[in-house]
mmCIF file of the protein (N, C-alpha, C, O) and its ligand, coordinates in Angstrom:
data_MODEL
# 
_entry.id   MODEL 
# 
loop_
_entity.id 
_entity.type 
_entity.pdbx_number_of_molecules 
1 polymer     1 
2 non-polymer 1 
# 
_entity_poly.entity_id                      1 
_entity_poly.type                           'polypeptide(L)' 
_entity_poly.nstd_linkage                   no 
_entity_poly.nstd_monomer                   no 
_entity_poly.pdbx_seq_one_letter_code       MDAPEQPADPTPMADCVLCGKPTEYPETVRGIVHCPVCEWQEAQRTACSG 
_entity_poly.pdbx_seq_one_letter_code_can   MDAPEQPADPTPMADCVLCGKPTEYPETVRGIVHCPVCEWQEAQRTACSG 
_entity_poly.pdbx_strand_id                 A 
# 
loop_
_entity_poly_seq.entity_id 
_entity_poly_seq.num 
_entity_poly_seq.mon_id 
_entity_poly_seq.hetero 
1 1  MET n 
1 2  ASP n 
1 3  ALA n 
1 4  PRO n 
1 5  GLU n 
1 6  GLN n 
1 7  PRO n 
1 8  ALA n 
1 9  ASP n 
1 10 PRO n 
1 11 THR n 
1 12 PRO n 
1 13 MET n 
1 14 ALA n 
1 15 ASP n 
1 16 CYS n 
1 17 VAL n 
1 18 LEU n 
1 19 CYS n 
1 20 GLY n 
1 21 LYS n 
1 22 PRO n 
1 23 THR n 
1 24 GLU n 
1 25 TYR n 
1 26 PRO n 
1 27 GLU n 
1 28 THR n 
1 29 VAL n 
1 30 ARG n 
1 31 GLY n 
1 32 ILE n 
1 33 VAL n 
1 34 HIS n 
1 35 CYS n 
1 36 PRO n 
1 37 VAL n 
1 38 CYS n 
1 39 GLU n 
1 40 TRP n 
1 41 GLN n 
1 42 GLU n 
1 43 ALA n 
1 44 GLN n 
1 45 ARG n 
1 46 THR n 
1 47 ALA n 
1 48 CYS n 
1 49 SER n 
1 50 GLY n 
# 
loop_
_struct_asym.id 
_struct_asym.entity_id 
A 1 
B 2 
# 
loop_
_chem_comp.id 
_chem_comp.type 
_chem_comp.mon_nstd_flag 
ALA 'L-peptide linking' y 
ARG 'L-peptide linking' y 
ASP 'L-peptide linking' y 
CYS 'L-peptide linking' y 
GLN 'L-peptide linking' y 
GLU 'L-peptide linking' y 
GLY 'peptide linking'   y 
HIS 'L-peptide linking' y 
ILE 'L-peptide linking' y 
LEU 'L-peptide linking' y 
LYS 'L-peptide linking' y 
MET 'L-peptide linking' y 
PRO 'L-peptide linking' y 
SER 'L-peptide linking' y 
THR 'L-peptide linking' y 
TRP 'L-peptide linking' y 
TYR 'L-peptide linking' y 
VAL 'L-peptide linking' y 
ZN  non-polymer         . 
# 
_pdbx_entity_nonpoly.entity_id   2 
_pdbx_entity_nonpoly.name        ? 
_pdbx_entity_nonpoly.comp_id     ZN 
# 
_pdbx_nonpoly_scheme.asym_id         B 
_pdbx_nonpoly_scheme.entity_id       2 
_pdbx_nonpoly_scheme.mon_id          ZN 
_pdbx_nonpoly_scheme.ndb_seq_num     1 
_pdbx_nonpoly_scheme.pdb_seq_num     101 
_pdbx_nonpoly_scheme.auth_seq_num    101 
_pdbx_nonpoly_scheme.pdb_mon_id      ZN 
_pdbx_nonpoly_scheme.auth_mon_id     ZN 
_pdbx_nonpoly_scheme.pdb_strand_id   A 
_pdbx_nonpoly_scheme.pdb_ins_code    . 
# 
loop_
_atom_site.group_PDB 
_atom_site.id 
_atom_site.type_symbol 
_atom_site.label_atom_id 
_atom_site.label_alt_id 
_atom_site.label_comp_id 
_atom_site.label_asym_id 
_atom_site.label_entity_id 
_atom_site.label_seq_id 
_atom_site.pdbx_PDB_ins_code 
_atom_site.Cartn_x 
_atom_site.Cartn_y 
_atom_site.Cartn_z 
_atom_site.occupancy 
_atom_site.B_iso_or_equiv 
_atom_site.pdbx_formal_charge 
_atom_site.auth_seq_id 
_atom_site.auth_comp_id 
_atom_site.auth_asym_id 
_atom_site.auth_atom_id 
_atom_site.pdbx_PDB_model_num 
ATOM   1   N  N  . MET A 1 1  ? 47.177 63.724 -154.700 1.00 0.00 ? 1   MET A N  1 
ATOM   2   C  CA . MET A 1 1  ? 46.374 64.950 -154.790 1.00 0.00 ? 1   MET A CA 1 
ATOM   3   C  C  . MET A 1 1  ? 45.914 65.368 -153.402 1.00 0.00 ? 1   MET A C  1 
ATOM   4   O  O  . MET A 1 1  ? 44.772 65.120 -153.017 1.00 0.00 ? 1   MET A O  1 
ATOM   5   N  N  . ASP A 1 2  ? 46.771 65.976 -152.685 1.00 0.00 ? 2   ASP A N  1 
ATOM   6   C  CA . ASP A 1 2  ? 46.404 66.406 -151.343 1.00 0.00 ? 2   ASP A CA 1 
ATOM   7   C  C  . ASP A 1 2  ? 46.009 67.876 -151.340 1.00 0.00 ? 2   ASP A C  1 
ATOM   8   O  O  . ASP A 1 2  ? 46.747 68.737 -151.820 1.00 0.00 ? 2   ASP A O  1 
ATOM   9   N  N  . ALA A 1 3  ? 44.862 68.135 -150.804 1.00 0.00 ? 3   ALA A N  1 
ATOM   10  C  CA . ALA A 1 3  ? 44.440 69.526 -150.679 1.00 0.00 ? 3   ALA A CA 1 
ATOM   11  C  C  . ALA A 1 3  ? 45.204 70.175 -149.532 1.00 0.00 ? 3   ALA A C  1 
ATOM   12  O  O  . ALA A 1 3  ? 45.355 69.571 -148.470 1.00 0.00 ? 3   ALA A O  1 
ATOM   13  N  N  . PRO A 1 4  ? 45.681 71.379 -149.732 1.00 0.00 ? 4   PRO A N  1 
ATOM   14  C  CA . PRO A 1 4  ? 46.455 72.057 -148.677 1.00 0.00 ? 4   PRO A CA 1 
ATOM   15  C  C  . PRO A 1 4  ? 45.625 72.305 -147.426 1.00 0.00 ? 4   PRO A C  1 
ATOM   16  O  O  . PRO A 1 4  ? 46.127 72.263 -146.303 1.00 0.00 ? 4   PRO A O  1 
ATOM   17  N  N  . GLU A 1 5  ? 44.341 72.565 -147.654 1.00 0.00 ? 5   GLU A N  1 
ATOM   18  C  CA . GLU A 1 5  ? 43.481 72.795 -146.495 1.00 0.00 ? 5   GLU A CA 1 
ATOM   19  C  C  . GLU A 1 5  ? 42.264 71.898 -146.578 1.00 0.00 ? 5   GLU A C  1 
ATOM   20  O  O  . GLU A 1 5  ? 41.536 71.894 -147.571 1.00 0.00 ? 5   GLU A O  1 
ATOM   21  N  N  . GLN A 1 6  ? 42.062 71.153 -145.535 1.00 0.00 ? 6   GLN A N  1 
ATOM   22  C  CA . GLN A 1 6  ? 40.878 70.298 -145.515 1.00 0.00 ? 6   GLN A CA 1 
ATOM   23  C  C  . GLN A 1 6  ? 39.942 70.762 -144.418 1.00 0.00 ? 6   GLN A C  1 
ATOM   24  O  O  . GLN A 1 6  ? 40.365 71.041 -143.296 1.00 0.00 ? 6   GLN A O  1 
ATOM   25  N  N  . PRO A 1 7  ? 38.677 70.840 -144.752 1.00 0.00 ? 7   PRO A N  1 
ATOM   26  C  CA . PRO A 1 7  ? 37.705 71.235 -143.724 1.00 0.00 ? 7   PRO A CA 1 
ATOM   27  C  C  . PRO A 1 7  ? 37.579 70.157 -142.670 1.00 0.00 ? 7   PRO A C  1 
ATOM   28  O  O  . PRO A 1 7  ? 37.969 69.009 -142.881 1.00 0.00 ? 7   PRO A O  1 
ATOM   29  N  N  . ALA A 1 8  ? 37.044 70.534 -141.564 1.00 0.00 ? 8   ALA A N  1 
ATOM   30  C  CA . ALA A 1 8  ? 36.859 69.566 -140.485 1.00 0.00 ? 8   ALA A CA 1 
ATOM   31  C  C  . ALA A 1 8  ? 35.939 68.457 -140.961 1.00 0.00 ? 8   ALA A C  1 
ATOM   32  O  O  . ALA A 1 8  ? 35.099 68.643 -141.841 1.00 0.00 ? 8   ALA A O  1 
ATOM   33  N  N  . ASP A 1 9  ? 36.122 67.327 -140.364 1.00 0.00 ? 9   ASP A N  1 
ATOM   34  C  CA . ASP A 1 9  ? 35.312 66.174 -140.729 1.00 0.00 ? 9   ASP A CA 1 
ATOM   35  C  C  . ASP A 1 9  ? 33.832 66.538 -140.632 1.00 0.00 ? 9   ASP A C  1 
ATOM   36  O  O  . ASP A 1 9  ? 33.350 66.870 -139.548 1.00 0.00 ? 9   ASP A O  1 
ATOM   37  N  N  . PRO A 1 10 ? 33.110 66.482 -141.738 1.00 0.00 ? 10  PRO A N  1 
ATOM   38  C  CA . PRO A 1 10 ? 31.704 66.891 -141.734 1.00 0.00 ? 10  PRO A CA 1 
ATOM   39  C  C  . PRO A 1 10 ? 30.815 65.882 -141.041 1.00 0.00 ? 10  PRO A C  1 
ATOM   40  O  O  . PRO A 1 10 ? 29.661 66.179 -140.731 1.00 0.00 ? 10  PRO A O  1 
ATOM   41  N  N  . THR A 1 11 ? 31.335 64.703 -140.796 1.00 0.00 ? 11  THR A N  1 
ATOM   42  C  CA . THR A 1 11 ? 30.514 63.677 -140.162 1.00 0.00 ? 11  THR A CA 1 
ATOM   43  C  C  . THR A 1 11 ? 30.252 64.031 -138.711 1.00 0.00 ? 11  THR A C  1 
ATOM   44  O  O  . THR A 1 11 ? 31.186 64.187 -137.924 1.00 0.00 ? 11  THR A O  1 
ATOM   45  N  N  . PRO A 1 12 ? 28.978 64.158 -138.357 1.00 0.00 ? 12  PRO A N  1 
ATOM   46  C  CA . PRO A 1 12 ? 28.662 64.481 -136.959 1.00 0.00 ? 12  PRO A CA 1 
ATOM   47  C  C  . PRO A 1 12 ? 29.029 63.327 -136.049 1.00 0.00 ? 12  PRO A C  1 
ATOM   48  O  O  . PRO A 1 12 ? 28.833 62.160 -136.385 1.00 0.00 ? 12  PRO A O  1 
ATOM   49  N  N  . MET A 1 13 ? 29.556 63.670 -134.907 1.00 0.00 ? 13  MET A N  1 
ATOM   50  C  CA . MET A 1 13 ? 29.954 62.640 -133.962 1.00 0.00 ? 13  MET A CA 1 
ATOM   51  C  C  . MET A 1 13 ? 28.781 62.276 -133.064 1.00 0.00 ? 13  MET A C  1 
ATOM   52  O  O  . MET A 1 13 ? 27.974 63.124 -132.684 1.00 0.00 ? 13  MET A O  1 
ATOM   53  N  N  . ALA A 1 14 ? 28.710 61.015 -132.743 1.00 0.00 ? 14  ALA A N  1 
ATOM   54  C  CA . ALA A 1 14 ? 27.655 60.565 -131.849 1.00 0.00 ? 14  ALA A CA 1 
ATOM   55  C  C  . ALA A 1 14 ? 27.936 61.032 -130.426 1.00 0.00 ? 14  ALA A C  1 
ATOM   56  O  O  . ALA A 1 14 ? 29.087 61.212 -130.028 1.00 0.00 ? 14  ALA A O  1 
ATOM   57  N  N  . ASP A 1 15 ? 26.864 61.223 -129.676 1.00 0.00 ? 15  ASP A N  1 
ATOM   58  C  CA . ASP A 1 15 ? 27.039 61.648 -128.290 1.00 0.00 ? 15  ASP A CA 1 
ATOM   59  C  C  . ASP A 1 15 ? 27.211 60.438 -127.381 1.00 0.00 ? 15  ASP A C  1 
ATOM   60  O  O  . ASP A 1 15 ? 26.620 59.381 -127.600 1.00 0.00 ? 15  ASP A O  1 
ATOM   61  N  N  . CYS A 1 16 ? 28.020 60.619 -126.376 1.00 0.00 ? 16  CYS A N  1 
ATOM   62  C  CA . CYS A 1 16 ? 28.219 59.568 -125.395 1.00 0.00 ? 16  CYS A CA 1 
ATOM   63  C  C  . CYS A 1 16 ? 26.888 59.277 -124.701 1.00 0.00 ? 16  CYS A C  1 
ATOM   64  O  O  . CYS A 1 16 ? 26.161 60.193 -124.316 1.00 0.00 ? 16  CYS A O  1 
ATOM   65  N  N  . VAL A 1 17 ? 26.583 57.984 -124.549 1.00 0.00 ? 17  VAL A N  1 
ATOM   66  C  CA . VAL A 1 17 ? 25.306 57.625 -123.944 1.00 0.00 ? 17  VAL A CA 1 
ATOM   67  C  C  . VAL A 1 17 ? 25.309 57.874 -122.442 1.00 0.00 ? 17  VAL A C  1 
ATOM   68  O  O  . VAL A 1 17 ? 24.253 57.899 -121.810 1.00 0.00 ? 17  VAL A O  1 
ATOM   69  N  N  . LEU A 1 18 ? 26.475 58.056 -121.882 1.00 0.00 ? 18  LEU A N  1 
ATOM   70  C  CA . LEU A 1 18 ? 26.581 58.231 -120.438 1.00 0.00 ? 18  LEU A CA 1 
ATOM   71  C  C  . LEU A 1 18 ? 26.629 59.698 -120.030 1.00 0.00 ? 18  LEU A C  1 
ATOM   72  O  O  . LEU A 1 18 ? 25.919 60.115 -119.115 1.00 0.00 ? 18  LEU A O  1 
ATOM   73  N  N  . CYS A 1 19 ? 27.459 60.472 -120.701 1.00 0.00 ? 19  CYS A N  1 
ATOM   74  C  CA . CYS A 1 19 ? 27.639 61.855 -120.270 1.00 0.00 ? 19  CYS A CA 1 
ATOM   75  C  C  . CYS A 1 19 ? 27.200 62.848 -121.344 1.00 0.00 ? 19  CYS A C  1 
ATOM   76  O  O  . CYS A 1 19 ? 27.130 64.048 -121.081 1.00 0.00 ? 19  CYS A O  1 
ATOM   77  N  N  . GLY A 1 20 ? 26.906 62.367 -122.538 1.00 0.00 ? 20  GLY A N  1 
ATOM   78  C  CA . GLY A 1 20 ? 26.399 63.251 -123.573 1.00 0.00 ? 20  GLY A CA 1 
ATOM   79  C  C  . GLY A 1 20 ? 27.461 64.030 -124.321 1.00 0.00 ? 20  GLY A C  1 
ATOM   80  O  O  . GLY A 1 20 ? 27.148 64.852 -125.181 1.00 0.00 ? 20  GLY A O  1 
ATOM   81  N  N  . LYS A 1 21 ? 28.708 63.773 -123.996 1.00 0.00 ? 21  LYS A N  1 
ATOM   82  C  CA . LYS A 1 21 ? 29.769 64.471 -124.702 1.00 0.00 ? 21  LYS A CA 1 
ATOM   83  C  C  . LYS A 1 21 ? 30.026 63.813 -126.050 1.00 0.00 ? 21  LYS A C  1 
ATOM   84  O  O  . LYS A 1 21 ? 29.748 62.627 -126.231 1.00 0.00 ? 21  LYS A O  1 
ATOM   85  N  N  . PRO A 1 22 ? 30.551 64.577 -126.988 1.00 0.00 ? 22  PRO A N  1 
ATOM   86  C  CA . PRO A 1 22 ? 30.858 64.003 -128.302 1.00 0.00 ? 22  PRO A CA 1 
ATOM   87  C  C  . PRO A 1 22 ? 31.882 62.880 -128.179 1.00 0.00 ? 22  PRO A C  1 
ATOM   88  O  O  . PRO A 1 22 ? 32.831 62.952 -127.398 1.00 0.00 ? 22  PRO A O  1 
ATOM   89  N  N  . THR A 1 23 ? 31.656 61.855 -128.967 1.00 0.00 ? 23  THR A N  1 
ATOM   90  C  CA . THR A 1 23 ? 32.579 60.730 -128.955 1.00 0.00 ? 23  THR A CA 1 
ATOM   91  C  C  . THR A 1 23 ? 33.489 60.790 -130.168 1.00 0.00 ? 23  THR A C  1 
ATOM   92  O  O  . THR A 1 23 ? 33.404 61.712 -130.979 1.00 0.00 ? 23  THR A O  1 
ATOM   93  N  N  . GLU A 1 24 ? 34.347 59.814 -130.281 1.00 0.00 ? 24  GLU A N  1 
ATOM   94  C  CA . GLU A 1 24 ? 35.229 59.736 -131.445 1.00 0.00 ? 24  GLU A CA 1 
ATOM   95  C  C  . GLU A 1 24 ? 34.562 58.960 -132.572 1.00 0.00 ? 24  GLU A C  1 
ATOM   96  O  O  . GLU A 1 24 ? 35.169 58.713 -133.614 1.00 0.00 ? 24  GLU A O  1 
ATOM   97  N  N  . TYR A 1 25 ? 33.317 58.580 -132.355 1.00 0.00 ? 25  TYR A N  1 
ATOM   98  C  CA . TYR A 1 25 ? 32.639 57.766 -133.340 1.00 0.00 ? 25  TYR A CA 1 
ATOM   99  C  C  . TYR A 1 25 ? 31.584 58.584 -134.077 1.00 0.00 ? 25  TYR A C  1 
ATOM   100 O  O  . TYR A 1 25 ? 30.906 59.414 -133.470 1.00 0.00 ? 25  TYR A O  1 
ATOM   101 N  N  . PRO A 1 26 ? 31.440 58.354 -135.385 1.00 0.00 ? 26  PRO A N  1 
ATOM   102 C  CA . PRO A 1 26 ? 30.418 59.061 -136.145 1.00 0.00 ? 26  PRO A CA 1 
ATOM   103 C  C  . PRO A 1 26 ? 29.033 58.563 -135.770 1.00 0.00 ? 26  PRO A C  1 
ATOM   104 O  O  . PRO A 1 26 ? 28.873 57.457 -135.255 1.00 0.00 ? 26  PRO A O  1 
ATOM   105 N  N  . GLU A 1 27 ? 28.046 59.389 -136.034 1.00 0.00 ? 27  GLU A N  1 
ATOM   106 C  CA . GLU A 1 27 ? 26.676 59.012 -135.685 1.00 0.00 ? 27  GLU A CA 1 
ATOM   107 C  C  . GLU A 1 27 ? 26.210 57.783 -136.456 1.00 0.00 ? 27  GLU A C  1 
ATOM   108 O  O  . GLU A 1 27 ? 25.237 57.126 -136.087 1.00 0.00 ? 27  GLU A O  1 
ATOM   109 N  N  . THR A 1 28 ? 26.919 57.496 -137.519 1.00 0.00 ? 28  THR A N  1 
ATOM   110 C  CA . THR A 1 28 ? 26.513 56.342 -138.327 1.00 0.00 ? 28  THR A CA 1 
ATOM   111 C  C  . THR A 1 28 ? 26.793 55.032 -137.600 1.00 0.00 ? 28  THR A C  1 
ATOM   112 O  O  . THR A 1 28 ? 26.282 53.976 -137.975 1.00 0.00 ? 28  THR A O  1 
ATOM   113 N  N  . VAL A 1 29 ? 27.609 55.117 -136.558 1.00 0.00 ? 29  VAL A N  1 
ATOM   114 C  CA . VAL A 1 29 ? 27.893 53.910 -135.787 1.00 0.00 ? 29  VAL A CA 1 
ATOM   115 C  C  . VAL A 1 29 ? 26.655 53.530 -134.984 1.00 0.00 ? 29  VAL A C  1 
ATOM   116 O  O  . VAL A 1 29 ? 26.074 54.353 -134.278 1.00 0.00 ? 29  VAL A O  1 
ATOM   117 N  N  . ARG A 1 30 ? 26.277 52.296 -135.106 1.00 0.00 ? 30  ARG A N  1 
ATOM   118 C  CA . ARG A 1 30 ? 25.096 51.839 -134.381 1.00 0.00 ? 30  ARG A CA 1 
ATOM   119 C  C  . ARG A 1 30 ? 25.488 51.287 -133.012 1.00 0.00 ? 30  ARG A C  1 
ATOM   120 O  O  . ARG A 1 30 ? 26.611 50.838 -132.783 1.00 0.00 ? 30  ARG A O  1 
ATOM   121 N  N  . GLY A 1 31 ? 24.516 51.345 -132.130 1.00 0.00 ? 31  GLY A N  1 
ATOM   122 C  CA . GLY A 1 31 ? 24.761 50.784 -130.807 1.00 0.00 ? 31  GLY A CA 1 
ATOM   123 C  C  . GLY A 1 31 ? 25.239 51.839 -129.836 1.00 0.00 ? 31  GLY A C  1 
ATOM   124 O  O  . GLY A 1 31 ? 25.154 53.041 -130.090 1.00 0.00 ? 31  GLY A O  1 
ATOM   125 N  N  . ILE A 1 32 ? 25.736 51.361 -128.734 1.00 0.00 ? 32  ILE A N  1 
ATOM   126 C  CA . ILE A 1 32 ? 26.150 52.257 -127.662 1.00 0.00 ? 32  ILE A CA 1 
ATOM   127 C  C  . ILE A 1 32 ? 27.546 52.799 -127.930 1.00 0.00 ? 32  ILE A C  1 
ATOM   128 O  O  . ILE A 1 32 ? 28.469 52.054 -128.261 1.00 0.00 ? 32  ILE A O  1 
ATOM   129 N  N  . VAL A 1 33 ? 27.678 54.087 -127.783 1.00 0.00 ? 33  VAL A N  1 
ATOM   130 C  CA . VAL A 1 33 ? 28.991 54.697 -127.968 1.00 0.00 ? 33  VAL A CA 1 
ATOM   131 C  C  . VAL A 1 33 ? 29.365 55.469 -126.710 1.00 0.00 ? 33  VAL A C  1 
ATOM   132 O  O  . VAL A 1 33 ? 28.522 56.099 -126.073 1.00 0.00 ? 33  VAL A O  1 
ATOM   133 N  N  . HIS A 1 34 ? 30.607 55.407 -126.380 1.00 0.00 ? 34  HIS A N  1 
ATOM   134 C  CA . HIS A 1 34 ? 31.101 56.117 -125.205 1.00 0.00 ? 34  HIS A CA 1 
ATOM   135 C  C  . HIS A 1 34 ? 32.204 57.077 -125.605 1.00 0.00 ? 34  HIS A C  1 
ATOM   136 O  O  . HIS A 1 34 ? 32.956 56.814 -126.544 1.00 0.00 ? 34  HIS A O  1 
ATOM   137 N  N  . CYS A 1 35 ? 32.300 58.181 -124.899 1.00 0.00 ? 35  CYS A N  1 
ATOM   138 C  CA . CYS A 1 35 ? 33.404 59.092 -125.109 1.00 0.00 ? 35  CYS A CA 1 
ATOM   139 C  C  . CYS A 1 35 ? 34.656 58.430 -124.520 1.00 0.00 ? 35  CYS A C  1 
ATOM   140 O  O  . CYS A 1 35 ? 34.550 57.454 -123.778 1.00 0.00 ? 35  CYS A O  1 
ATOM   141 N  N  . PRO A 1 36 ? 35.819 58.950 -124.844 1.00 0.00 ? 36  PRO A N  1 
ATOM   142 C  CA . PRO A 1 36 ? 37.060 58.330 -124.355 1.00 0.00 ? 36  PRO A CA 1 
ATOM   143 C  C  . PRO A 1 36 ? 37.066 58.141 -122.839 1.00 0.00 ? 36  PRO A C  1 
ATOM   144 O  O  . PRO A 1 36 ? 37.545 57.126 -122.336 1.00 0.00 ? 36  PRO A O  1 
ATOM   145 N  N  . VAL A 1 37 ? 36.541 59.105 -122.130 1.00 0.00 ? 37  VAL A N  1 
ATOM   146 C  CA . VAL A 1 37 ? 36.547 59.016 -120.670 1.00 0.00 ? 37  VAL A CA 1 
ATOM   147 C  C  . VAL A 1 37 ? 35.665 57.873 -120.190 1.00 0.00 ? 37  VAL A C  1 
ATOM   148 O  O  . VAL A 1 37 ? 36.110 57.023 -119.419 1.00 0.00 ? 37  VAL A O  1 
ATOM   149 N  N  . CYS A 1 38 ? 34.421 57.850 -120.645 1.00 0.00 ? 38  CYS A N  1 
ATOM   150 C  CA . CYS A 1 38 ? 33.504 56.801 -120.217 1.00 0.00 ? 38  CYS A CA 1 
ATOM   151 C  C  . CYS A 1 38 ? 33.966 55.444 -120.732 1.00 0.00 ? 38  CYS A C  1 
ATOM   152 O  O  . CYS A 1 38 ? 33.780 54.422 -120.072 1.00 0.00 ? 38  CYS A O  1 
ATOM   153 N  N  . GLU A 1 39 ? 34.564 55.446 -121.906 1.00 0.00 ? 39  GLU A N  1 
ATOM   154 C  CA . GLU A 1 39 ? 35.057 54.197 -122.453 1.00 0.00 ? 39  GLU A CA 1 
ATOM   155 C  C  . GLU A 1 39 ? 36.135 53.618 -121.534 1.00 0.00 ? 39  GLU A C  1 
ATOM   156 O  O  . GLU A 1 39 ? 36.186 52.415 -121.277 1.00 0.00 ? 39  GLU A O  1 
ATOM   157 N  N  . TRP A 1 40 ? 36.977 54.506 -121.058 1.00 0.00 ? 40  TRP A N  1 
ATOM   158 C  CA . TRP A 1 40 ? 38.041 54.075 -120.153 1.00 0.00 ? 40  TRP A CA 1 
ATOM   159 C  C  . TRP A 1 40 ? 37.445 53.550 -118.857 1.00 0.00 ? 40  TRP A C  1 
ATOM   160 O  O  . TRP A 1 40 ? 37.876 52.527 -118.326 1.00 0.00 ? 40  TRP A O  1 
ATOM   161 N  N  . GLN A 1 41 ? 36.439 54.276 -118.354 1.00 0.00 ? 41  GLN A N  1 
ATOM   162 C  CA . GLN A 1 41 ? 35.818 53.864 -117.101 1.00 0.00 ? 41  GLN A CA 1 
ATOM   163 C  C  . GLN A 1 41 ? 35.126 52.523 -117.263 1.00 0.00 ? 41  GLN A C  1 
ATOM   164 O  O  . GLN A 1 41 ? 35.182 51.668 -116.379 1.00 0.00 ? 41  GLN A O  1 
ATOM   165 N  N  . GLU A 1 42 ? 34.475 52.349 -118.403 1.00 0.00 ? 42  GLU A N  1 
ATOM   166 C  CA . GLU A 1 42 ? 33.820 51.074 -118.665 1.00 0.00 ? 42  GLU A CA 1 
ATOM   167 C  C  . GLU A 1 42 ? 34.854 49.961 -118.723 1.00 0.00 ? 42  GLU A C  1 
ATOM   168 O  O  . GLU A 1 42 ? 34.622 48.862 -118.220 1.00 0.00 ? 42  GLU A O  1 
ATOM   169 N  N  . ALA A 1 43 ? 35.969 50.242 -119.324 1.00 0.00 ? 43  ALA A N  1 
ATOM   170 C  CA . ALA A 1 43 ? 37.030 49.238 -119.445 1.00 0.00 ? 43  ALA A CA 1 
ATOM   171 C  C  . ALA A 1 43 ? 37.541 48.856 -118.055 1.00 0.00 ? 43  ALA A C  1 
ATOM   172 O  O  . ALA A 1 43 ? 37.795 47.684 -117.775 1.00 0.00 ? 43  ALA A O  1 
ATOM   173 N  N  . GLN A 1 44 ? 37.685 49.854 -117.196 1.00 0.00 ? 44  GLN A N  1 
ATOM   174 C  CA . GLN A 1 44 ? 38.149 49.579 -115.849 1.00 0.00 ? 44  GLN A CA 1 
ATOM   175 C  C  . GLN A 1 44 ? 37.133 48.715 -115.121 1.00 0.00 ? 44  GLN A C  1 
ATOM   176 O  O  . GLN A 1 44 ? 37.487 47.760 -114.430 1.00 0.00 ? 44  GLN A O  1 
ATOM   177 N  N  . ARG A 1 45 ? 35.864 49.066 -115.288 1.00 0.00 ? 45  ARG A N  1 
ATOM   178 C  CA . ARG A 1 45 ? 34.815 48.322 -114.594 1.00 0.00 ? 45  ARG A CA 1 
ATOM   179 C  C  . ARG A 1 45 ? 34.767 46.879 -115.095 1.00 0.00 ? 45  ARG A C  1 
ATOM   180 O  O  . ARG A 1 45 ? 34.616 45.934 -114.321 1.00 0.00 ? 45  ARG A O  1 
ATOM   181 N  N  . THR A 1 46 ? 34.898 46.743 -116.396 1.00 0.00 ? 46  THR A N  1 
ATOM   182 C  CA . THR A 1 46 ? 34.846 45.399 -116.969 1.00 0.00 ? 46  THR A CA 1 
ATOM   183 C  C  . THR A 1 46 ? 36.034 44.578 -116.488 1.00 0.00 ? 46  THR A C  1 
ATOM   184 O  O  . THR A 1 46 ? 35.923 43.378 -116.234 1.00 0.00 ? 46  THR A O  1 
ATOM   185 N  N  . ALA A 1 47 ? 37.165 45.250 -116.370 1.00 0.00 ? 47  ALA A N  1 
ATOM   186 C  CA . ALA A 1 47 ? 38.366 44.532 -115.974 1.00 0.00 ? 47  ALA A CA 1 
ATOM   187 C  C  . ALA A 1 47 ? 38.260 44.058 -114.532 1.00 0.00 ? 47  ALA A C  1 
ATOM   188 O  O  . ALA A 1 47 ? 38.889 43.069 -114.155 1.00 0.00 ? 47  ALA A O  1 
ATOM   189 N  N  . CYS A 1 48 ? 37.476 44.749 -113.731 1.00 0.00 ? 48  CYS A N  1 
ATOM   190 C  CA . CYS A 1 48 ? 37.396 44.412 -112.319 1.00 0.00 ? 48  CYS A CA 1 
ATOM   191 C  C  . CYS A 1 48 ? 36.282 43.403 -112.033 1.00 0.00 ? 48  CYS A C  1 
ATOM   192 O  O  . CYS A 1 48 ? 36.325 42.700 -111.023 1.00 0.00 ? 48  CYS A O  1 
ATOM   193 N  N  . SER A 1 49 ? 35.304 43.332 -112.904 1.00 0.00 ? 49  SER A N  1 
ATOM   194 C  CA . SER A 1 49 ? 34.165 42.475 -112.627 1.00 0.00 ? 49  SER A CA 1 
ATOM   195 C  C  . SER A 1 49 ? 34.258 41.173 -113.401 1.00 0.00 ? 49  SER A C  1 
ATOM   196 O  O  . SER A 1 49 ? 34.951 41.067 -114.414 1.00 0.00 ? 49  SER A O  1 
ATOM   197 N  N  . GLY A 1 50 ? 33.558 40.214 -112.905 1.00 0.00 ? 50  GLY A N  1 
ATOM   198 C  CA . GLY A 1 50 ? 33.433 38.952 -113.600 1.00 0.00 ? 50  GLY A CA 1 
ATOM   199 C  C  . GLY A 1 50 ? 34.721 38.188 -113.674 1.00 0.00 ? 50  GLY A C  1 
ATOM   200 O  O  . GLY A 1 50 ? 34.758 37.095 -114.239 1.00 0.00 ? 50  GLY A O  1 
HETATM 201 ZN ZN . ZN  B 2 .  ? 31.011 59.882 -121.693 1.00 0.00 2 101 ZN  A ZN 1 
# 
């Protein structure tokens, strides 16, 4: 039963804690969320440190 037209995901996206841009995660996600860009930057930083 597939609807031909589906409205956009009504779930509001959480804002990135670093730059404030919408993330790919819903607001229901707890904790720190990063947008794809900041997530990538964090990954790079983590990969270089420690
Ligand atoms: Zn960000």
